[in-house]
C-alpha positions in Angstrom: 10.0 12.9 -13.5 9.1 11.8 -10.0 12.3 12.8 -8.2 11.9 16.0 -6.0 8.2 16.4 -6.8 6.1 17.4 -3.8 3.1 15.0 -3.6 0.2 15.3 -1.1 -1.6 12.0 -0.5 -5.0 11.8 1.2 -6.2 8.5 2.7 -2.5 7.8 3.3 -2.7 5.7 6.4 -3.2 2.3 4.8 -3.9 0.5 1.5 -3.4 2.4 -1.8 -2.3 5.6 0.0 0.4 3.9 2.0 1.7 1.9 -0.9 1.8 5.0 -3.1 3.6 7.0 -0.5 6.3 4.4 -0.1 6.8 3.9 -3.8 6.9 7.6 -4.7 9.3 8.3 -1.8 11.6 5.5 -3.0 11.7 7.3 -6.3 12.7 10.6 -4.8 9.4 12.3 -4.3 8.8 14.4 -1.2 5.5 13.0 0.2 3.0 14.8 2.4 0.7 12.3 4.1 -2.8 13.1 5.3 -5.4 10.8 7.1 -7.3 10.7 10.3 -5.1 8.0 11.9 -1.9 9.8 12.8 -0.4 6.8 14.5 -0.4 5.0 11.1 0.9 8.2 9.4 3.8 8.4 11.8 4.7 4.8 11.3 4.7 5.2 7.5 6.6 8.5 7.6 9.2 6.9 9.9 9.6 3.9 7.6 10.1 6.2 4.6 12.7 8.3 6.4 14.5 5.2 7.6 14.8 4.1 4.0 16.3 7.4 3.0 13.1 9.1 1.7 11.4 12.4 2.7 8.0 12.3 4.3 5.9 14.5 6.6 2.3 14.1 7.8 -0.7 15.8 9.3 -4.0 14.6 10.7 -6.5 15.2 7.9 -10.3 14.9 7.8 -11.0 15.5 4.1 -14.6 16.6 4.9 -13.2 19.7 6.6 -12.0 22.4 4.2 -9.7 24.1 6.7 -7.8 20.8 7.2 -7.3 20.5 3.5 -6.0 24.0 3.3 -3.6 23.3 6.2 -2.0 20.3 4.5 -1.4 22.3 1.4 0.2 25.0 3.6 2.3 22.3 5.3 3.6 21.1 2.0 4.5 24.6 0.8 6.1 25.6 4.1 8.1 22.4 4.3 9.1 21.8 0.6 8.4 25.1 -1.1 5.6 24.1 -3.5 3.1 21.4 -4.4 3.3 19.4 -7.6 0.8 16.7 -7.2 -2.3 15.9 -5.1 -3.5 12.3 -4.9 -7.2 12.4 -3.7 -7.4 8.9 -2.5 -9.6 9.0 0.7 -12.8 7.0 0.3 -15.5 4.9 2.0 -17.5 2.0 0.5 -20.2 0.8 3.0 -22.4 -0.8 0.3 -26.0 -1.8 1.0 -29.3 -2.1 -0.9 -31.2 1.1 -1.0 -34.1 -0.7 0.8 -31.9 -1.0 3.9 -32.2 2.8 4.2 -28.7 3.3 5.7 -29.0 7.0 5.1 -26.3 8.0 7.6 -23.9 5.9 5.4 -25.2 7.5 2.3 -24.3 10.9 3.6 -21.0 9.8 4.9 -20.0 8.6 1.5 -21.1 11.8 -0.1 -19.1 13.8 2.5 -15.8 11.8 2.0 -16.0 10.6 -1.6 -17.4 13.8 -3.1 -16.8 16.7 -0.7 -13.4 15.3 0.1 -12.4 15.6 -3.5 -13.9 19.1 -3.8 -12.2 20.3 -0.6 -8.8 18.9 -1.8 -9.1 20.6 -5.2 -10.3 23.9 -3.7 -7.2 23.8 -1.4 -4.6 23.1 -4.0 -6.0 24.8 -7.1 -4.9 28.3 -6.2 -1.3 27.0 -6.1 -1.6 25.2 -9.3 -3.1 28.2 -11.1 -0.4 30.5 -9.8 2.5 28.3 -10.9 0.7 27.2 -14.1 1.4 23.6 -13.4 0.2 20.7 -11.2 -1.3 17.3 -11.3 -4.6 16.1 -9.7 -5.0 12.4 -9.4 -8.1 10.8 -7.9 -9.2 7.3 -7.0 -12.6 6.5 -8.5 -13.7 2.9 -8.9 -15.0 0.5 -11.5 -18.2 1.4 -9.7 -17.7 4.8 -11.3 -17.9 3.2 -14.8 -20.8 0.8 -14.4 -23.7 0.2 -12.0 -23.7 -2.6 -9.4 -26.6 -3.7 -7.1 -25.8 -2.6 -3.6 -23.6 0.2 -4.8 -26.1 2.9 -5.7 -24.6 5.6 -3.5 -21.0 4.5 -3.6 -21.2 4.2 -7.3 -22.9 7.6 -7.6 -20.0 9.3 -5.7 -17.5 7.6 -7.9 -19.4 8.6 -11.1 -19.2 12.2 -9.7 -15.4 11.9 -9.5 -15.3 10.7 -13.1 -17.2 13.7 -14.4 -15.5 16.3 -12.1 -12.0 15.2 -13.1 -12.9 15.2 -16.8 -14.2 18.7 -16.6 -11.1 19.8 -14.6 -8.9 18.4 -17.4 -10.9 20.2 -20.1 -11.1 23.5 -18.4 -7.4 23.4 -17.5 -6.6 22.8 -21.2 -8.9 25.7 -22.3 -7.4 28.1 -19.7 -3.8 27.1 -20.5 -2.9 26.3 -16.8 -1.0 23.1 -17.6 -2.8 21.1 -14.9 -2.7 17.4 -15.6 -5.3 15.0 -14.3 -5.5 11.2 -13.9 -8.6 9.3 -12.7 -8.0 5.7 -11.5 -10.8 3.1 -11.6 -9.7 0.1 -9.5 -11.5 -3.2 -9.3 -10.8 -5.6 -6.5 -7.7 -4.2 -4.7 -7.0 -5.5 -1.2 -7.5 -2.5 1.1 -9.5 -1.6 4.2 -12.6 -0.6 2.2 -14.6 -3.6 3.3 -14.2 -2.7 7.0 -16.8 0.1 6.6 -19.6 -2.3 5.6 -22.4 -2.7 8.1 -24.8 -4.6 5.8 -23.9 -8.3 6.4 -25.3 -9.6 3.1 -23.4 -7.0 1.1 -20.2 -7.6 3.0 -20.5 -11.4 2.5 -20.9 -10.9 -1.2 -18.1 -8.4 -1.6 -15.8 -10.4 0.7 -16.2 -13.3 -1.6 -15.2 -11.2 -4.6 -12.1 -9.9 -2.8 -11.1 -13.3 -1.4 -11.2 -14.7 -4.9 -9.8 -11.9 -7.0 -8.1 -9.2 -4.8 -4.6 -8.0 -5.6 -2.1 -5.8 -3.8 -2.5 -2.0 -3.5 1.0 -1.8 -4.8 -0.5 -2.3 -8.2 -2.4 1.0 -8.0 0.7 2.7 -6.6 2.6 1.8 -9.7 -0.1 3.3 -11.8 0.1 6.6 -9.9 3.9 6.6 -10.3 3.5 6.0 -14.0 1.0 8.8 -14.4 3.3 11.3 -12.6 6.4 10.1 -14.5 5.0 11.1 -17.9 6.3 14.2 -19.7 4.7 17.4 -18.5 3.0 18.1 -21.8 1.0 14.9 -21.7 -2.0 13.7 -19.6 -3.0 10.1 -19.3 -6.5 10.9 -18.1 -8.0 7.5 -17.1 -6.7 4.1 -15.9 -9.0 1.2 -15.4 -7.1 -1.3 -13.2 -7.8 -4.6 -11.7 -6.9 -8.3 -11.3 -6.3 -10.0 -14.7 -8.5 -12.8 -13.6 -11.5 -10.7 -12.4 -14.4 -10.3 -14.9 -15.5 -7.0 -13.5 
C-alpha cells in the first residue's frame, strides 16, 4: 500500500526524485522532499498540493548529517512517522583517472556514499523503534559492471550495492522488518550530465543519452512498485533501462 505512507525523497528537486515525488503523491503518499535547490522544491510541492496531494520540503545537503537528521524530524513532526526513505541524490562527473580530477572524486564519495550513510543513520533509529520501514537507493548499472571513465562513480555505486545488501541481510537476521530496494538505472534522462567537466567524457555520454535515454517517470514507477508490495516481501534489486540500450 502506498496510500498514507510517509516517504522522504533526497535529490528531489529534479529528474528521478521529482518524478517519484509526483507519482507517489498522486497515489496518496505523504512526501517529504529534500535537495539543495529550494526554489525547485517549492515548485514541486506546490504542484503536488494543487493536484490534491500532500508534500512538504526542506533544504537538504545530504553530505551534512545534521540536515539529514532534520528532514527525518520534519517528517515525524508533520506526519507522525516515516515509512520510506528514497536515497536518490547523486553526482556523475565521469572522467578518465589520468585527468586527475580529484576534487570531483571526493565530491562523488561525499554525495553518493556519505549521503547514503547519512540518510540511513538519520532514519534507522525510527525504523528500528517501529520495527518497520523501507530503504530505497538509486545505484546505477555502473554499480553492476565497470565502464572506462567511471572508476570513481562506479565505485560509489558498487558501494551502494554492497551496503544495501548487507542492510537487507542484517534486518532479516535482527527481525526489524526493514525492507530494501536498490535500483540500477541505465540511460535515464536526468540532470546527471550537467556535472561533467571532462569534455570527451561528456561527449561520449551525451551520445548515449541522446540515442537511448528514457523518462525518469520509468524509475518512479519502479519505486512505486517496490513500495506497493506486501510488507512481508522485499524485492531487493531492479535493473532498469531503455529496452533498446545494450548496456
